[in-house]
C-alpha positions, 0 to 999 in steps of 0.5 A, spaced: 663 462 269 662 462 261 669 461 259 670 455 264 664 452 261 666 453 254 673 450 255 670 444 258 665 443 252 671 444 248 675 439 252 670 434 252 670 434 244 677 434 244 677 428 248 671 424 245 675 425 238 681 422 241 677 417 244 674 415 238 680 414 234 683 410 239 677 406 239 677 405 232 684 403 232 683 398 237 676 395 234 679 394 228 685 390 231 680 386 234 676 385 228 682 383 224 684 378 229 677 375 230 676 375 223 682 371 220 682 366 226 675 364 226 674 365 218 667 367 214 663 362 217 664 362 224 665 370 224 658 370 221 655 367 227 659 371 231 656 377 227 649 374 227 649 373 235 652 380 235 646 383 231 641 380 235 644 383 242 645 390 239 638 390 237 636 387 244 641 392 248 638 398 244 631 396 246 633 395 254 636 402 253 629 404 251 631 411 248 634 414 255 641 416 252 637 421 249 631 423 253 635 423 260 640 427 257 635 432 255 632 432 261 638 432 266 640 438 261 634 442 262 632 440 269 638 439 273 635 440 280 631 433 279 638 430 277 637 424 283 630 423 281 631 422 273 638 418 274 634 413 279 628 412 274 633 411 268 637 406 272 631 402 274 628 402 267 634 400 264 636 395 269 629 391 269 629 391 261 636 388 261 635 383 266 629 381 262 632 380 256 638 376 259 633 371 262 630 370 255 636 369 252 638 364 256 632 360 255 632 361 248 639 359 247 637 352 252 632 350 247 635 352 240 639 347 236 646 349 237 653 346 238 656 347 245 661 352 243 655 356 240 651 356 246 656 358 250 658 364 246 650 366 246 650 366 253 656 370 254 655 375 249 648 376 252 651 377 259 653 384 257 646 386 258 647 385 266 653 391 266 649 395 261 644 399 266 651 401 270 653 405 264 654 413 266 655 416 259 648 419 259 650 423 266 657 425 263 654 428 257 649 432 261 654 435 265 659 436 259 663 431 262 664 426 257 671 426 256 671 422 263 667 417 259 673 416 254 678 412 259 673 406 260 672 405 253 679 405 251 681 401 257 675 396 255 677 395 248 685 395 250 683 389 255 678 386 250 684 386 244 689 384 249 685 378 252 683 375 245 691 376 243 693 372 249 688 366 248 690 366 241 697 365 243 696 360 249 691 356 245 694 356 238 687 359 235 680 362 238 673 360 238 667 364 237 666 363 245 673 366 246 671 372 242 664 372 246 668 373 253 672 379 250 666 382 247 662 382 254 669 383 258 669 390 254 663 393 257 664 390 265 671 394 264 668 400 261 663 401 267 668 400 273 672 405 270 666 410 269 664 409 276 671 411 279 671 417 274 664 419 276 665 418 284 672 422 282 668 428 279 662 428 285 657 426 281 650 423 284 650 416 283 643 414 287 641 408 283 635 407 288 633 414 290 626 415 291 623 418 284 617 420 280 620 420 273 619 413 271 613 413 268 614 419 265 620 417 262 617 411 260 612 415 256 617 420 253 622 415 251 617 411 247 618 414 240 626 415 241 627 407 242 622 405 237 626 410 232 632 407 235 630 400 233 627 402 226 635 404 225 637 397 227 632 394 223 635 396 217 642 396 219 645 391 224 639 386 223 640 385 216 646 380 218 640 376 221 636 376 215 642 374 211 643 368 216 636 366 215 635 367 207 642 366 205 649 362 206 654 362 212 659 365 207 655 371 205 653 372 213 660 372 214 661 378 209 655 381 211 657 381 219 664 384 217 661 390 213 656 391 218 662 391 224 667 395 220 662 401 219 661 401 226 667 405 228 665 410 223 658 410 226 661 410 233 665 417 231 658 419 228 655 418 235 660 421 239 659 428 235 652 428 236 653 427 243 657 433 243 652 437 239 646 435 242 646 439 248 648 445 244 642 444 240 637 442 246 639 448 250 638 453 244 631 450 242 627 455 245 630 461 241 629 460 234 634 465 231 640 462 236 637 455 234 637 456 226 644 459 227 647 454 230 644 449 225 647 453 220 654 451 223 653 444 225 651 442 218 657 444 214 661 442 220 658 435 219 658 435 212 666 436 212 667 430 216 663 425 213 662 427 206 670 426 205 670 420 209 665 416 205 668 419 199 675 416 200 673 410 204 670 407 198 676 406 194 680 405 201 676 399 202 677 396 195 685 397 197 685 395 204 680 390 206 683 384 203 690 385 205 688 386 212 683 380 213 685 375 207 682 373 200 677 369 203 673 376 205 673 379 198 666 378 198 665 383 203 668 389 199 662 391 195 657 391 201 662 395 205 662 400 199 655 400 198 654 402 206 659 407 206 656 411 200 650 413 204 654 417 209 655 422 204 648 424 205 646 421 212 653 423 216 650 430 217 643 428 214 641 424 221 641 431 224 635 433 220 631 428 225 635 430 231 634 437 230 626 436 229 626 432 236 630 437 240 624 442 237 619 438 240 617 434 234 618 426 235 612 425 230 616 426 223 623 423 225 619 416 227 614 416 221 620 417 217 624 411 220 618 407 220 617 408 212 625 407 211 625 401 215 619 398 212 621 399 205 628 397 207 626 390 210 621 389 204 627 390 199 632 386 203 627 380 203 627 380 196 634 381 194 638 377 200 636 370 197 639 372 190 645 377 192 646 375 199 650 380 203 650 385 197 642 385 197 643 386 205 647 392 204 642 395 199 637 394 204 641 398 209 642 404 204 635 405 202 633 405 210 638 410 211 637 415 205 629 414 206 629 416 213 633 422 213 630 424 206 623 424 210 625 428 215 629 433 210 622 435 207 619 437 214 626 440 216 626 445 211 619 448 212 620 449 219 627 452 220 630 454 213 637 455 215 642 457 209 646 451 209 645 447 202 650 451 197 656 449 202 653 442 203 653 441 195 660 444 194 663 439 200 659 433 196 662 435 189 669 436 192 668 429 196 665 426 189 671 428 185 676 425 189 672 418 188 672 419 181 679 421 181 681 414 184 677 410 179 679 414 173 686 413 175 685 406 176 681 405 169 686 409 164 692 408 167 692 402 171 695 405 177 696 401 183 691 402 189 695 405 194 698 411 189 691 412 187 688 413 194 694 418 196 692 422 189 685 422 191 686 425 198 690 430 195 685 432 190 680 432 195 684 437 200 685 441 194 678 441 192 676 443 199 681 449 199 679 452 193 672 452 195 674 455 202 672 450 206 679 449 209 681 455 212 683 458 219 677 462 219 673 456 218 677 452 224 676 458 229 668 458 227 668 450 229 672 451 235 668 456 238 661 452 236 664 446 240 666 450 245 659 452 246 659 460 245 654 464 242 653 464 234 655 471 234 661 470 238 663 465 233 663 470 228 667 475 231 
């Protein structure tokens, strides 16, 4: 039984990783087509509405994607009640927000195309309560969430391409249709998969968990909204305090970082059940953290370090010279992942251990400072000012949680993470030194930087068969001792 569960967990991780890679490629294709056809100003309006929708969507989820997974993992006998309560909360909030959006858009001075785009994009909320990702996660069946996501992306990109070919161009309303259709396809396929796996899908079953979930999820949704306030909502601020062109730059930067954040979310989906189920045993809990933190560092630190020069080399050729102003904002946003890629786990670990207060305070402080700086910087620096606002919010919130984390758990991880950070930053430095002193073409410099990174990680022992076996054992859900055998 234990071996079967381990193989299931490993299979989930593999499927999610493959799904994330496929989603990244499809989302990039969607953004390239939409960005090139709409131009910075119209793409900026799309990004502006999408930022508001993302904020509202998170409010409608009400933190249940975290709390419900925890509850379903710890109280499997109450699954029907928990799932029914989760659906009712999300359905009620989603419907209320959709109606509000229809009313607000009707009385806002917009063009017909822009008003249609708003209504169509907010129709996404009507499908959201039926999303089953949290149920798949709780059952360690997350791999069955992948087909719907990939199919949704394929349909979205395919329809956008078809509209472009038929009409000879696309509008922001066309892009909106494709965005909402993505969620509908995802939900339909997810339900087919869930029924095939025999999962209970009783939406209106009797439940006594609604009030309790509302109460326990409140700190989580507040934290999630704070994160969005200093990340996605920055595009809204640029729209209000700067120009349409700068809004386009900010929208593109925030959209291009999303595949990495989706990938990060998938990894956290894999690790959250492993952390939650061991929270009662401090020794096992700490030992798992000692493996998870370096693993995440080895993913996100090199990704950010190579991503910074990659943006400089690839963004303009992919999206066109008119988007050159998005290069620096995206590089700034990418840079915080060197710390926050694994640093977000500080708050996650505290949450799994029952401390909701510290992560919430850290996010609140980070959000206030971030938004205050953005209001000061955006009128003068546009998208660049918004990017620095995002950077401050992410780093401050993770740093605040770190202070409490080190006093509670004291895992032996910091030496390894510092070595990984040094190796990663060495690759970035190599790129710019080659560029400054030898005027090497960007593509060659990027390849040499990657070689430097791999060599440095090999020298410090982070790329080795033993490390790979340890990560495989961890993801498979084996005990810390087993992973060391």
